[in-house]
C-alpha positions in Angstrom: 74.0 33.3 13.8 71.5 35.4 15.8 72.0 33.5 18.9 75.6 34.3 18.5 75.1 37.9 18.2 72.3 37.7 21.1 75.1 36.3 23.1 77.6 39.3 22.4 75.1 41.3 23.4 74.7 39.9 26.9 78.4 39.3 27.1 79.1 42.9 26.7 76.0 45.1 27.5 78.2 48.2 26.5 78.4 47.2 23.1 81.6 48.8 21.4 82.1 50.9 24.5 84.1 49.7 27.2 82.4 49.8 30.7 83.1 53.2 32.0 84.0 55.4 28.9 82.1 58.4 28.5 79.3 58.4 27.2 78.4 60.5 23.8 77.1 64.1 24.8 75.8 67.1 22.0 77.7 69.9 24.8 81.3 68.7 23.2 80.2 70.0 19.8 79.1 73.2 21.0 82.7 73.4 23.2 84.5 72.9 20.1 82.8 75.1 17.8 83.0 78.1 20.9 86.5 76.7 21.2 87.2 77.1 17.7 85.8 80.5 17.3 87.6 82.1 20.4 90.9 80.5 19.4 90.4 82.0 15.3 89.5 85.4 17.6 91.8 85.8 19.4 94.6 84.6 16.3 96.8 87.8 15.9 96.5 89.2 12.3 99.8 89.2 10.3 100.2 92.8 9.7 103.1 92.2 7.4 106.6 93.2 7.3 107.7 96.2 9.1 109.6 99.1 7.4 110.2 102.2 6.6 109.0 105.9 4.3 112.6 105.5 3.1 112.5 101.8 1.7 108.8 102.3 0.7 109.5 105.5 -1.2 112.6 102.8 -3.3 110.2 100.8 -4.0 106.9 103.1 -5.2 110.1 104.0 -7.8 111.3 100.9 -8.8 107.4 100.8 -9.8 106.9 97.5 -7.5 103.9 98.7 -4.6 100.6 98.2 -6.5 98.2 100.4 -3.4 98.7 102.2 -0.2 96.0 101.4 2.7 96.5 104.0 5.9 94.7 103.0 8.4 93.1 105.6 11.1 95.7 107.9 9.9 98.2 106.5 11.9 99.9 103.1 10.1 100.4 102.4 6.3 99.8 99.1 4.7 102.0 98.2 2.1 100.6 95.6 -1.4 103.1 94.7 -3.9 102.2 94.0 -7.3 101.6 90.4 -7.9 104.8 90.6 -10.5 107.1 92.1 -8.5 106.7 89.1 -5.9 108.5 87.4 -8.5 111.1 89.3 -7.7 114.1 87.1 -6.1 114.9 90.3 -3.8 110.5 89.7 -2.1 110.8 85.9 -2.1 110.6 86.1 2.3 107.5 88.1 1.3 105.8 85.8 -1.2 106.9 83.0 0.9 104.6 84.8 3.7 101.8 85.5 1.8 101.1 82.3 0.5 100.1 81.0 3.7 96.7 79.9 4.3 96.3 83.1 7.0 98.0 85.5 4.8 97.0 85.7 1.3 94.9 88.9 2.1 97.5 90.5 4.1 99.9 93.4 3.3 103.7 93.3 2.8 104.9 95.3 4.7 103.6 98.5 7.0 104.9 101.7 8.8 103.7 104.0 11.5 103.1 107.6 10.3 102.0 111.5 11.4 99.2 111.9 8.6 100.9 115.1 7.8 104.2 114.2 7.1 103.3 111.8 5.4 101.0 113.7 3.2 103.9 116.4 2.9 106.7 113.5 1.8 104.5 111.9 -0.7 103.7 115.1 -2.5 107.1 116.4 -2.6 107.8 112.8 -4.3 104.9 112.6 -6.6 106.3 116.3 -7.9 110.0 114.9 -8.2 108.6 111.4 -9.9 105.4 111.5 -11.5 104.9 108.1 -11.9 104.5 107.7 -8.1 100.7 109.2 -8.8 100.1 105.8 -9.8 100.5 104.4 -6.8 96.4 103.9 -5.3 96.2 105.7 -1.9 92.9 104.3 0.3 92.3 105.8 3.7 90.3 103.6 6.2 88.7 104.3 9.4 88.3 101.5 11.7 86.4 101.5 15.3 86.7 98.6 17.9 82.8 98.0 17.6 83.9 94.3 16.3 86.1 93.8 19.5 83.4 94.6 21.9 81.0 92.4 19.8 83.1 89.9 19.9 83.8 90.5 23.7 80.2 90.0 24.0 79.3 87.4 21.8 81.9 85.1 24.3 80.7 86.6 27.1 77.2 85.8 26.4 78.5 81.9 24.9 80.4 81.7 29.0 77.1 82.2 30.8 75.0 80.1 28.5 77.5 76.7 29.3 77.3 77.8 32.8 73.6 78.0 33.2 73.5 74.9 31.3 76.2 73.0 33.4 74.4 73.9 36.8 70.8 73.3 35.1 72.1 69.5 34.1 73.6 69.2 38.0 70.8 70.2 40.1 68.2 68.3 37.6 70.4 65.3 37.8 70.6 62.9 34.6 69.8 59.3 33.7 66.4 57.9 34.5 63.1 58.5 33.1 63.7 62.2 33.3 66.2 62.3 30.4 69.8 64.0 30.5 68.4 66.4 33.6 68.3 69.5 31.4 66.5 72.4 32.2 63.4 71.5 30.2 63.5 67.7 32.0 63.9 68.8 35.1 60.2 68.0 36.0 60.4 65.2 34.7 60.1 62.0 37.0 63.2 59.8 38.2 61.6 56.7 38.3 63.4 53.6 37.4 61.3 50.9 35.2 62.1 47.5 35.3 60.3 45.4 32.4 60.8 42.5 30.5 63.8 43.8 29.1 65.6 44.6 32.4 64.1 41.7 34.4 64.5 41.8 38.0 66.1 38.0 38.6 65.3 38.4 42.8 61.8 36.2 43.9 60.1 35.3 46.5 62.3 31.7 47.1 65.1 34.3 47.6 63.0 36.2 50.4 63.5 34.3 53.9 61.4 34.5 57.3 58.9 37.0 56.1 56.2 34.1 55.4 53.6 36.3 56.8 54.6 39.4 54.6 54.8 37.5 51.0 51.2 36.1 51.8 49.9 39.7 51.4 52.6 41.1 48.7 51.8 37.3 46.8 47.7 38.6 46.6 48.7 42.1 44.7 51.1 39.7 42.4 48.1 37.7 41.9 45.9 40.3 41.2 48.0 42.1 38.8 48.2 38.8 36.9 45.0 37.2 37.4 42.8 39.8 37.8 39.0 38.4 36.8 39.5 36.2 39.8 39.0 39.2 42.3 37.1 41.3 40.1 34.3 39.1 39.5 33.6 38.6 42.8 33.1 42.2 43.5 36.4 42.8 45.1 38.9 45.4 45.5 42.7 45.2 45.6 44.3 47.8 47.8 45.3 51.0 46.0 48.5 50.6 48.2 50.3 49.1 50.7 52.8 49.8 53.0 56.2 47.8 54.3 56.8 49.1 57.7 59.8 47.7 59.9 63.7 48.0 61.3 66.2 49.1 59.1 67.6 45.6 57.8 64.8 43.4 57.6 64.0 43.1 54.1 61.4 46.0 53.1 63.2 46.7 50.0 64.1 42.7 49.1 60.9 41.9 49.4 59.9 45.0 46.7 62.1 43.7 44.5 60.8 39.6 44.6 57.7 41.6 43.8 59.1 43.3 40.8 60.6 39.9 40.0 57.7 37.8 40.6 54.9 39.9 39.1 56.0 40.1 35.6 54.8 43.5 35.0 56.3 47.1 34.9 57.9 48.1 37.5 58.9 51.6 38.9 61.5 52.2 41.5 62.6 55.1 43.1 63.6 56.6 46.7 61.2 59.7 48.5 64.2 61.7 48.4 64.2 61.5 44.2 61.2 63.8 44.9 63.0 66.6 46.8 64.3 69.4 44.6 65.4 73.0 45.6 63.0 74.4 42.6 59.5 75.2 44.1 57.5 73.0 42.0 59.3 70.4 40.7 58.5 67.4 43.0 54.6 68.0 42.4 55.8 67.9 38.6 57.8 65.4 39.1 54.9 63.2 40.9 52.6 64.1 38.2 54.8 62.4 35.7 55.6 59.3 37.9 52.0 58.3 37.7 51.4 59.6 34.0 54.0 56.9 33.1 52.5 53.8 35.3 48.7 55.0 33.5 50.4 54.4 30.2 51.8 50.8 31.6 49.4 50.0 33.1 49.3 47.4 34.9 52.3 48.2 37.5 53.7 48.8 40.3 55.2 52.1 41.4 57.4 51.1 44.8 58.6 54.0 47.0 61.7 53.8 49.1 61.9 55.7 52.1 58.4 57.4 51.5 59.3 59.7 54.7 61.3 61.4 53.2 57.9 63.3 51.7 55.1 62.1 53.4 56.1 63.4 56.7 53.2 64.9 59.0 52.6 68.3 57.9 51.7 71.3 59.9 54.5 70.5 62.3 57.6 72.7 60.5 57.9 75.4 63.0 60.3 77.1 60.8 57.4 79.1 58.4 57.9 78.4 54.9 60.7 75.8 54.8 58.4 73.3 54.4 56.3 74.2 51.5 58.0 72.4 49.0 57.9 69.0 50.5 54.2 69.6 51.8 53.2 70.6 47.5 55.1 67.5 46.8 53.1 65.3 49.4 49.5 67.2 48.7 50.3 66.0 44.9 51.2 62.8 46.0 48.2 62.1 48.1 45.7 63.4 45.3 47.5 61.0 42.8 47.1 58.1 44.8 43.2 59.0 45.5 42.9 60.3 41.9 42.7 57.1 39.7 40.6 54.3 39.6 40.9 51.0 41.1 40.5 49.4 38.0 43.6 51.2 36.4 46.4 48.1 37.4 48.5 50.9 39.0 49.4 49.9 42.6 51.6 51.3 45.0 54.5 49.7 47.5 56.2 52.3 49.9 58.8 51.1 52.6 59.6 53.2 55.8 61.1 52.6 58.7 59.5 55.4 60.7 55.6 55.0 60.0 55.3 57.3 63.4 56.2 60.6 61.6 54.0 59.6 58.4 51.0 61.9 57.5 47.6 60.5 58.6 46.1 61.1 55.3 48.6 59.0 53.8 47.8 56.3 55.8 44.0 56.4 55.1 41.8 53.3 53.3 41.9 54.2 50.1 45.8 55.1 49.4 47.5 52.8 51.5 45.0 50.3 52.6 47.4 47.5 53.8 50.1 48.0 56.5 52.4 45.6 56.2 54.2 45.0 59.0 58.1 43.4 58.7 59.6 42.6 62.5 62.8 41.1 63.2 62.8 36.9 62.7 62.2 35.1 65.0 63.9 31.7 66.0 62.5 29.9 62.7 63.1 32.7 61.1 66.6 33.3 61.4 67.2 29.7 60.3 65.5 30.1 57.0 67.3 33.3 56.2 70.6 31.6 57.2 69.7 28.5 55.2 69.5 31.3 52.4 72.4 33.1 52.8 74.7 29.5 52.7 74.0 28.9 49.8 77.1 29.2 47.4 79.4 28.7 50.3 81.8 25.9 50.6 80.9 24.6 54.2 82.1 22.2 56.5 80.2 19.4 58.3 78.7 20.4 61.2 77.9 23.4 59.9 74.3 23.9 61.8 71.7 26.4 60.8 70.0 25.9 63.8 72.5 26.7 65.7 73.3 29.7 63.9 70.0 31.3 64.4 70.0 30.0 68.2 73.4 32.2 69.0 71.9 35.3 66.9 68.8 36.4 68.8 67.4 39.7 67.5 69.2 40.0 64.3 68.0 41.0 60.9 68.0 39.9 57.4 70.9 41.8 56.7 72.7 41.1 59.8 72.4 37.4 59.3 74.0 38.2 55.4 76.7 40.1 57.0 77.7 37.1 59.5 77.7 35.0 56.4 79.8 36.8 54.5 82.5 38.0 57.5 82.5 34.3 58.0 83.9 33.3 54.5 86.2 36.4 55.1 88.0 35.1 57.9 88.0 31.3 56.2 89.7 32.6 53.3 92.3 34.9 55.4 93.1 31.5 57.6 93.9 29.8 54.2 90.5 27.3 54.8 89.5 25.6 52.3 86.2 25.6 53.5 83.8 27.5 56.1 83.1 25.9 59.2 81.4 26.5 63.1 84.6 28.3 64.4 84.6 31.0 61.6 80.7 31.6 61.9 81.5 31.9 65.9 84.1 34.7 65.4 82.1 36.7 62.5 78.9 36.7 65.0 81.8 38.4 67.6 82.5 40.2 64.9 79.0 41.4 64.8 78.6 42.2 67.9 81.1 43.4 69.7 83.3 44.8 67.2 87.1 43.6 65.2 88.8 42.1 68.2 92.0 44.2 69.1 94.6 41.7 69.4 97.3 44.2 69.8 95.7 46.2 72.6 97.8 46.3 75.9 96.3 46.1 79.2 97.6 45.9 82.6 97.2 42.6 84.7 95.1 44.8 86.7 93.1 45.8 84.4 92.7 42.2 83.1 91.5 41.0 86.8 89.0 44.0 87.3 87.5 43.0 84.0 87.3 39.5 84.5 85.6 40.1 88.0 83.3 42.6 86.3 82.2 39.8 83.6 82.1 37.1 86.0 79.8 39.2 88.2 77.4 40.0 85.2 77.2 36.3 84.8 76.8 34.5 88.0 74.2 37.3 88.8 72.2 36.0 85.2 72.6 32.7 86.7 71.2 32.4 89.6 68.4 34.8 89.1 65.2 32.9 88.0 63.8 35.9 85.4 67.1 36.8 84.0 68.4 35.5 80.2 70.4 32.5 79.9 74.3 33.1 79.5 75.2 32.2 75.8 79.0 33.5 75.9 81.4 35.5 78.3 84.6 37.1 76.9 87.4 39.7 78.8 88.5 39.8 74.7 89.3 43.1 73.9 87.3 44.5 71.1 85.5 47.4 69.1 86.5 50.9 70.0 86.9 50.5 73.6 84.6 47.6 74.6 87.5 45.1 77.3 84.5 42.7 77.5 81.6 41.8 77.1 78.2 39.0 77.9 76.0 37.9 75.5 72.6 36.3 76.7 69.7 34.6 74.9 66.9 35.9 75.6 63.3 34.8 76.0 61.4 35.9 73.3 57.8 37.6 74.5 55.8 40.5 73.7 55.0 41.5 77.5 57.5 41.7 80.9 56.5 41.6 84.1 58.0 43.8 87.3 59.9 40.6 88.7 61.4 39.9 85.0 62.6 43.8 84.6 64.1 43.8 88.3 65.9 40.3 87.8 67.2 42.1 84.5 68.4 45.1 86.3 70.3 43.1 89.1 72.1 41.2 86.6 72.8 44.3 84.8 74.2 45.6 88.3 76.5 42.4 88.4 79.7 44.0 87.0 79.4 46.8 89.4 78.7 44.8 92.5 81.3 42.6 91.7 84.0 44.8 91.8 82.7 46.6 95.3 82.8 43.0 96.9 86.5 42.1 95.5 88.2 45.0 95.1 86.4 47.3 97.8 86.7 49.8 95.0 84.4 50.6 91.8 85.3 51.7 88.4 84.0 53.4 85.0 84.0 50.5 83.3 80.1 50.2 84.7 79.0 53.0 82.7 77.4 51.2 80.0 75.2 49.2 82.4 74.4 52.4 84.7 72.7 53.6 81.9 70.8 50.6 81.0 69.7 49.9 84.3 68.5 54.2 84.8 66.7 53.6 81.6 65.3 50.6 82.8 64.2 52.3 86.0 62.5 55.5 84.5 60.6 53.1 82.2 59.1 50.9 85.1 58.1 54.0 87.1 57.1 56.9 84.2 55.8 54.6 81.2 54.9 51.2 82.5 53.6 52.5 86.0 55.5 50.0 88.5 55.8 51.9 91.1 53.0 52.4 93.5 54.0 55.8 94.9 53.8 57.5 91.5 50.9 55.3 90.4 48.7 53.6 87.6 50.1 56.5 85.4 52.2 56.6 81.6 54.0 59.8 80.6 55.1 58.2 77.1 54.5 60.8 74.8 54.2 59.1 71.8 52.3 61.5 70.1 54.8 64.4 70.4 52.0 66.5 72.4 54.4 67.2 74.9 57.6 68.1 73.0 58.7 71.4 75.1 56.5 70.6 78.3 56.1 68.1 81.2 53.1 66.9 81.4 53.6 66.3 85.5 54.5 69.0 87.8 57.5 69.8 89.8 56.7 68.1 92.7 55.8 64.6 90.7 59.7 65.2 88.9 60.7 65.1 92.5 58.9 62.2 93.7 60.2 60.0 90.0 63.5 61.2 90.5 63.7 59.4 94.1 61.6 56.3 93.7 64.2 55.8 90.5 66.9 56.0 93.1 65.4 53.5 95.4 64.4 51.1 92.2 68.2 51.0 91.0 69.6 50.9 95.0 67.5 47.9 95.9 68.7 46.3 92.8 72.4 46.9 93.7 71.6 45.7 97.3 69.8 42.4 96.3 72.7 41.7 93.6 75.6 42.3 95.9 73.8 40.4 98.8 73.2 37.7 96.3 77.1 37.8 94.6 78.4 37.4 98.7 76.7 34.5 98.8 77.9 32.9 95.6 81.7 34.6 96.2 83.3 31.2 95.5 81.3 30.8 92.1 81.8 34.3 90.9 86.3 33.9 92.1 86.8 30.3 90.3 84.6 32.2 86.8 86.4 35.0 87.0 90.1 33.0 87.6 88.8 30.7 84.8 88.2 33.6 82.0 91.4 34.9 83.3 93.0 31.5 81.8 90.5 31.0 79.0 89.3 34.4 78.1 86.1 33.0 76.2 83.6 30.8 78.7 80.4 29.5 76.9 77.3 28.0 78.6 78.4 24.9 78.7 82.1 25.5 80.5 79.5 27.8 83.5 77.6 24.7 83.9 81.1 23.1 84.3 82.3 25.7 87.2 79.1 26.7 89.3 77.1 24.2 88.1 73.3 23.8 86.3 70.9 26.6 86.5 68.6 26.1 90.0 65.3 26.8 87.3 63.3 24.3 85.2 62.3 26.9 82.4 63.3 26.0 78.8 64.6 28.5 76.6 62.6 28.7 73.1 65.8 27.1 71.9 65.6 24.0 73.7 62.2 23.4 72.9 63.1 24.4 69.2 65.8 21.8 69.2 63.8 19.1 70.8 61.1 19.5 68.0 58.5 21.3 70.3 59.1 24.3 68.4 55.8 24.0 66.8 53.8 24.2 69.9 55.6 27.4 70.4 54.1 30.6 68.7 57.0 32.7 66.5 57.0 35.9 68.3 58.7 39.3 68.1 62.5 39.1 69.0 63.6 40.9 71.9 67.0 42.6 71.0 70.2 40.4 71.8 71.9 42.0 74.9 75.3 42.5 75.0 77.2 43.8 77.6 80.3 45.5 76.8 82.8 47.5 79.5 85.1 50.2 80.0 82.7 53.2 78.6 82.2 51.6 75.4 78.2 51.8 74.7 75.7 48.9 74.9 75.8 46.4 71.4 72.0 45.7 70.8 70.7 43.7 67.5 
């Protein structure tokens, strides 16, 4: 019976309340009471039936009037005797007086002039002495009641508006309670404990083997602290996860929460930021107070750069004080609790260069765990994780998919798998095949295919020769990246074609490698010049990339003999508003960059002139098929005249164990017609 009740609770976590139904709030009761008070206050009081002195005179002579109430010398309220109400002629008055709100209300009323009324009543009393039995009550009332009521209403409305504003600005939910003004300094961290367990574990995290080793040690310490403390070791107080967006920093933190089986506080750096002075520091203190009560536990701060920026670099005086106060409090709390308290901090950021140096010193974030984009082996592992639970056709190979997605982060690989499933469903397939994954990769790299975009035959011919120029130039340059696919199918916002390459995974580049890369990038512009004798705007993307590369070779990497072995790279931001070289050197840099690009262009143009036959054949085949792969190029223009094997070829041959896992170079996708270069 208990199991059935527990199952019912699990099936409906909202209880009897339907999902999405509004929660009960005490403000509702106060609002209803105030609304009722306003309604009752503004209900018009019943003054009775309007009459005149002559009619009242007849009622007085009939001995039906009990008393007359004269208000402020202007209005006379007439009250009849109870026995008179039983008379048939007063049936309407009796019915009205029996109402809930009219039991003490006057039966009649009429307006008077004080002197005239006194004269009339004295004449009536002189002629008919029985009229003197009528009680006359003179009353005088001021408007203070209405004024008091208006003040009460105004103050009540002000209190309600202020409470609503405090609730909105203070936020709601989490450890901060309902976000009222007295809870605005409470921490907004979300607590995950045994009652709200995270289901993600380390087996759900692929391609991050080195990072997992680091954080698994932290988890092991929380489970078995004596294993480390008996040898005199101290666990790091904090670990900072650093890496590009989408590489799995937050996912790794969720896995730590799922594996540790200890309370896990999760929040973002922006949760400390508030418009009120001192709120951020107060929330930091409250967070660590809760953490110490729940120790051993883990605190995870995502996007810590929101509060961890380097102090003192903001030029606007006073605009940075609140964030700096929050950071100062965080630094104090991190260095304030003991190493045996069992509170460990994890943080994540993709901008470590802007963090304050005091935040990164030993004793606060002792470890900085770098999470880079996965290599060939890592991408295969990530594909295997995301392919679980999907209906796959025969021939879907994670190795081939990982080779076709160099530079992809884990989030992009997940997007490819999801897009492939959507494409297969859109085509009414029962299973997802490799073609669906190919289309999904094209979608992620180049954008949505523009089937309805009308392109003139002349423009299509220019695009075909442009892309063929890239392909042929890269095919016959030794250090250029090997081609994977070339397409003239319009994609994205303005891309009329793109060429996809498989870059070599390496840390450093030599001069000849960068020069060949520049020549391959200029292959499209050179092909247009050779074939048509004219150039187009389709090379804008290529020229931007070549210009950046040439300036980097001259000003950053010291690869120019005239400028010398100097680097003007400003990684610290010291020269934000000045140049660390003279105007003469600036002119020399510009001249050498132009010479470098012009020499690369002339070399590319000479190469394509020699290979014009292959260029023509490849362009014509592109016009016919629109998409060509590496094996198509081998059949059209022959194999590459170089023996260098790519990492993928070594991996597929089983030699990947002898090839060190290196940092992934971004995939290069050259798209034309003013479109931006897509990099992953």
